[in-house]
N, C-alpha and C positions, 0 to 999 in steps of 0.2 A: 386611408382615411383617417382625421384627428378626431375623436371619441368625445363626447361631454367630461366622462369622467377618465382618468389615469388607471391601468391593469390591475387589476386584484389578483394578487399572490396568497400563500401559506405567510402566518405572522406566528414565528415562534423563537425560543430563546430571545423575547422580547422585543424582537425587530421584524419587517417584512424581511423575506427570504428570495432572491431570484431565484426562479423556475429555470427547472432541467427539464420539464413537461414540454412533449411536442402535442401535447393534446392541450385545446382550448374552446371554451363557448363564449356568446356574448351575453350580456345581461340587456333586455330591452324595454323600450318603453311601453307600456300597455298601451297606452293612449295614440300611439302616433305608428307602433310596431318599427321605428326605428332604433337601432342599435345605440347603447352608453356606455358600456364598457367589455371590455376583452378581458375574461377569466381565465386563468392558468390552472388546470387540472391538478392537484397534489398526487404526486407519484407516492407508492407505496414506501420508498426509503426514505420520502420526506416525510409523511405520514409517522412514520417509523422515528423520526428526528423529533417531530414533534411529540409524542408521547413521551419518549426519551426528556425531552425538556421540561416536560411537567414533571414526570419521578421525580429529576433532580432537583426540583422546586420542589416539590412536596415537602420533604422532612423540616426543613426551616418554616414553609407558611403554614402546616398545620402544629407548629409547636410555638408560632406567636401569640402571645396573649391576646384574646378574642378583642379587647378594646384597642388594641393597635391595629386589627384588622377591618375594625367597625371605623377609624377614622380616616385610614385609606379609602373604603369603600364610600364614606360620607363625602368627602372629597369628589370621586367620581361622581358620585349623585350631581354635587355641585356643578360640574364643569358639564355634565348632560343637559344640566337646566340653561344654564349660560350659553347652549351653543343648540337649542333647540329648535328655532326656525332650519338653523344651516343643516340638522338631522332629518328635521321634518321635510325638507326638502329632497334630498337623498331617495327618504322616504317614498315620494310624490312620484320622483319618476320611474324609481323603480317596481312600484306596485300599481301603478296608475290610481292612488286613493287620492281624492282633494286634497290641499292642502290645508282647508279649513278643518280637516279630519287629523292630518296625520301630525298636525301643528298644536292641538290641543287634545290629541289622545295616546297617540304610539309612543311619543317620546317620556312624556309627561308621566304615563303612568308606568314605565319602564325604571322611571328615574323612583318614582315611590316604592314600589317593591326593593331596589336596592339598598334604599334610605332604610325602610322597616326593616330588613334582615340584618341590616349593619347595625342598625338599634337593639333589635333582637337581641344578637350574641353578643353586642357592648355590655346590654343589660343583664348578661346572668341566664340568657333564654337556653343556653347548651349546659348548664348546670343538671346534673343529674339527681338523685335520689337518695335519702338517709331512712333505714328503715330496721325499727328496736326492733330484734328478736326475740330478746330475754334480756335479763340484768349484764349477763356478762358476753354479749354477741348481739354482734349486728350487723347488716349489708348495706354499700353503698355500690352506685352505679355510677358509670361514667360512660360518654358519648364522645364515642370516636372518629374521625373522618374517615371516611371509606380510602381514599387515595386518587387518582387520577380517573377522573369521570368523563364521560363522550356526553356533548349536548347536542342532538340533531335538530335543526331547528324546522320552522315551516315557512310559505309564502306571504303568508296573508298579515303578520303581524311580525316581520321580520327582527326588528330592532327591540319589540316589546317581549317577544318571546325569547328574545337573547339574553336579556337584561333577567326573566323569568327563571332562566335556567340558572345563569351563571352568579347572580346573586347571593341566592342561598348555599349553593356548592361552594363560591369561594367564601361564604360568613361563616360554615361550619369547618374551612380550613381546609377543605378539597383545592386539588388544581383539576383545569378542564382544556378537553381539546374539542373544540366546535366546529360545526360542520354548518351552514347555512344552506338553505336552498338554493338550489342551481338556478331557479326562475329569479332568487330576491337578494343576492348574494352581497350587494354594495355597502352595506351599514355595518358588515362583519370585521373590517379591518378598522373602520373609523372607529368602531367600539374597543376594538383592541388596544388602539394607541392612547384612547380616553383612557383606559386603564391602566396603563404602561407612566402615563403623565400623571396621574392621579397617587402614583407609587405602589402600583401593585407589581412584585418584583418579576423580575424574566422568568419564563415558565409556566406562570402560575394561568395564565389565562392565552391562549393556541388558537390560531384558525386554520383549519386545511379547508380547500374548496375542489367541489365537484357534484359528481352524482349520486346515483344509487349505490355506486360500486365503491366510492371513498365511503358510504356510511356502512354498507354492508361491512367494509376491512375494519371501521374503527369497534364495530359489533363486536366482531369476533376476535379480535386481538387480545392476547393474553395479559397487554399492560395496563387494559380500561376493568374497571371496577364496579363502575355504573353506567347506565345507559337511560337518558332520557332524552324521550323521542316525542314529537308533536306532528299529527297528520292525520291520513286516512286510516281506516280499519285495517282494509286487507296488508297494508305494507307495516302497519305496527303488530299486526300478528307476527308476520314474516322478523322482525326487529327483537320482539318479545322473546320467540322461540328460537334465534340464533342465541341472544342473549342468556336465554336460561341453559343454554347448552353448557356455558362456563360459570353457570351459578352467579352470574353477576347480578346485582340491583338492577330494578329498572322502574322509570314513572313512563308511562301511558298514556299521554292526552290525544283521545281519537275522533272521531266524529259522532255525529248524531243526526237526528231526526226528531228533534223536539217537539211536544206538544204547548203550544199558547191556548189554554183553556179560555172562554171571557163566559162568566156565570150569568144566569138571565140576571140577576140586579146591577152589572156593573155599568159605569157609565160609561157610554157608548163613544163619546170621543177620547178619553182615555184608553178604553182598549182599543180602539183604530189606532192612536198614537203609536201604543204598545206592540202591536201587530206590524205595523211599519218598521217601528224600530228592529223588529225582531227579524225581518226579511228582507231590507233596502239597506239599512247602515253596512258599509263598507261592499255596496254592490253585493250583499247577500252573502258574502265569504268568510260566513264566520261560524266556527265550528257548532256553536251554541244557539244559532240562528232556530226561530219557532215557527218553523215551515207548515206545521199542520197546526190551523188555527181553527180550534172547536168551536160554533157559534150556536148557541138554541135556536131551534126552527124557529122557537116565536119573535126573535130581532134579527133572523137573517136579513131583511130586506134595509131595515134601519141602518145597518151595520155597514151595508155594502153600498147604500145610498153616501154615510159619511166618507168610506174608505173612496169613493171613487170621486168625490169633492176636496178630501185632501191629496191625491196623487197629485195633483197641480204644484204641490210643494216639495217633490221630488225633481233635483232642477240638474240634470247634465251640463257639460259644459267646459269650458276653459278651466284646467285643473288649479290655476293658482288663484282664479277669483273667489273673492271671498261670500259669493252667492253660490256657488258652486257646492254640492252634498251629494252628486253621486258620478263615479267613474266608469272607466270601462273593466273589463276582466281582465285577469293579470295575464293570460297568454292566448296564444291562437289554440293550440290542442284543450284548453279549458274553455275558451270561446266556444270549439266546435261541441264541446263535451255538453254546454248545457242548452245549447241552440237546439241539440238532437233530443233533450228532455222537453225541452217546450214544443215541439213537433211529435213528440210522442204522445203528450198530453192531449193536443189538439187531433190527432189523427188516429191514434190506438186506444187510449185511455176513455175519449171521448167526453172527455170532461169539457164544462161550459168556459170560455174565452172570456174573462169579464175585462180585463186590461193588458195590453202591451202584445206580444207576440213575436214571432220569430224573425221577423220584417228587420231591415236596417233601421235605425231610430229615424227619423224624417228630419229633425234636426241638423242633421251631420250636412245635410245637401247644402246650407247655407252659409254654413258655420266658417267665418275668416280663416281658420287654421285648415287649411286642405291636408294636409298630413293625418289629422283628425279620419279622415276617410278610410285612413287603412288600419286603424286602432281597431279593439276587441270590444267595441262599443254592444250594447246589448239593452232594450227596452224592460223595465221591468214590467212584470206579468203576475197576471192573478189569475187563477182558475178558480171555479166556485162549483158548488154541486158535485163536488168531489167524493167519490168512496174509499173506504181503505184498502182494497185489492188496485188500485193505481198503481203504476210503476210511480209515476209521479208524487206519489202520498207516502210509499213504503221506500225510497232509495234516496241519499243523501247529495243534492243537485250541487249546492254548496255554490250559489248563484241567486240572483232577486226574481225567485218564484213560489208564492206564496199559493199556499192549497187551502181553501175553505171547503169545511166539513159540518154538517149538521148535528145535533144530538138533542135528545129528549129527555134525559133522565140524569143526573150527578152520578148515580152509579153505573150507569151506560158511558157519559165519557170518560170515566175514571178506568174502567176496563179496557176501553177501546186507546186510550192515549198510552197506556200500560204495553198495549198489544206490538210491542217491536223490541228487536235484538238490541237496539241501541238503548243507552240509558244517560243522555251528558246532563241535558238541562230540561227546564218546565218552568212553566211560572202560570199564574193564576190572577183574573181579573175580576175585583166584585167590590161592593161595598160593603159586605157582610164579612169584617176579618176573624172571626168565630169560622165560620165555613171555609175562609181562605185556608187555615192552617189545618182541619179537618183533611181538606180536599189532598193540599202540596203533602199531606202526611203519608198519603198514599201514593202519590205519583214518584215511579221508579224511574227517578233523576239524581243526580249527584249535586247537579246546581240549578237553585232554586228562585224563584223572584214573586213578590205579592205585588202586582199593582205599578210594575216596572219590567222592566226587561236588559240585559245587556251589561251593568255594570256589575265589575269584577274588583273592586279595593283590594289592595296589597293585605289589607289584615283579614280577608275572605278564602278560604280555603276554600279550593276548587278541584273537582276530578270526577270522572265519570264512572256510571256502573254499568252493567254487565259488559257490553262489545266495546263501549265506549272510554273505556279506559282502566288503569292499574296506578293506586295510589293518587295522591294530592299533591297540588304547587300553589303555594302562596299561602298565608296565615298563621297561626303557632303552628299548625300540623305539618307546615310545607317544609320546614327545616328538619323535621325528622327524618325525611327521605332520602337527606343527604348526610347522616349520620348510621354507626352500628352502635351497639349496645355491649358495656362488657359489666356484669356484677362480679362484684366481691363480697365473700363470707369473712368475716372475722372475729375468731373468737379469742376472747379477751382472757380467760380464763387460764387458756396453755395447754388445756389436755385435750386428748385425741378420743374422739370416741371408743370405747371399750368391747366393742363387739367381738374381737380376737385377744382380750386379756384371758390369762388363766383361769381356769375353773376352779 
């Protein structure tokens, strides 16, 4: 059967590689459950070859002047922007996200990060420090590239996350072997070809394909200096533990169960908009989602009335229609997981179902595309009158499931918001900016917003606290995760300390 996209293979030594693997899998369109492409699992010998390709390229690339690396990466960013709609179409087919989203967010924000790090290193962002110790002695520091790094991507923002990892990695002078999620792999070789077209030398950016076994092999490989992983907490713990055994550098961007705190004086409409953005954008498949929405008891009824009024603006449907802003879940297994949480909320947690539920969305029955009936569609769902002990409140669902909790004092909501082992994101809605800063300062999360939710520009360093991750991505601090420090003390007096001199 002819599929919409050609097969995907490994990419190293600057080109696509024919596969000797007998193992393959398919990328599936989440909206219809129809196959998109055959993906050939990269064998261990081929992974070794990809790493060898990166090792061979490292000396020349790391010694290339930063301004020259910057020019190449800036050209890649320009190519990404020129092909925005083509790449966004691939992302929509692969992830199930509406084209209205992928065409305005996914490729655009990835290109912004690439341009940001290119400009940062081109403008001297990798310069070290000089410290005068005394009249005849000083210290200088250098920031050296690490070597060959592994990037392990996630399925919810495939090309964006690939760029979040590869942009600072390559800008700092490292080389990369990148493994996309097996659920959304279509972007990977397209990105590799764009880098090559821009002038990135062979071996600097490489791609391998496969599931967890390929990621595990990369993580433990002695040729890998660093592992950057984005995904769920349980997998991240295994990856970090495995990498630590080889004393590798790591960056872990993991899950969250973030608190969206509406303070008593908040503008109700703005707070509702924020809560909807924090729960239903990308069909709730965002690690920073604010799925625990804390509302003062005094405004609960007003908030819920406005929320129900605005739910009509969540519009599932044809993914390439400009009116559609809500798509299916990424895969059958994930669909089953999210539905099981919704049922648990109803049947076991006994939470009050305010909107949605586990049933098949009614609009599918009359949709002109009958294939959509086989897709991973789900209703956006809201539970209210929730308590902190409920499973749907405690565990990351990673789907469009909002839980509403009430509180009576600022001290109480801060304590409850922090009562979780996760600490990825948090947000506050209020008209009182002094109070907003005081509350934000006490929330245990690495990514926070005031009167907004979800924006993560290239200039903003992001990373989780507690079990939500290690290290940061993006911003000026983001480049530090891809270099190691060397300090040198210079004694210009030319005299060695005399502790061993004759008495």
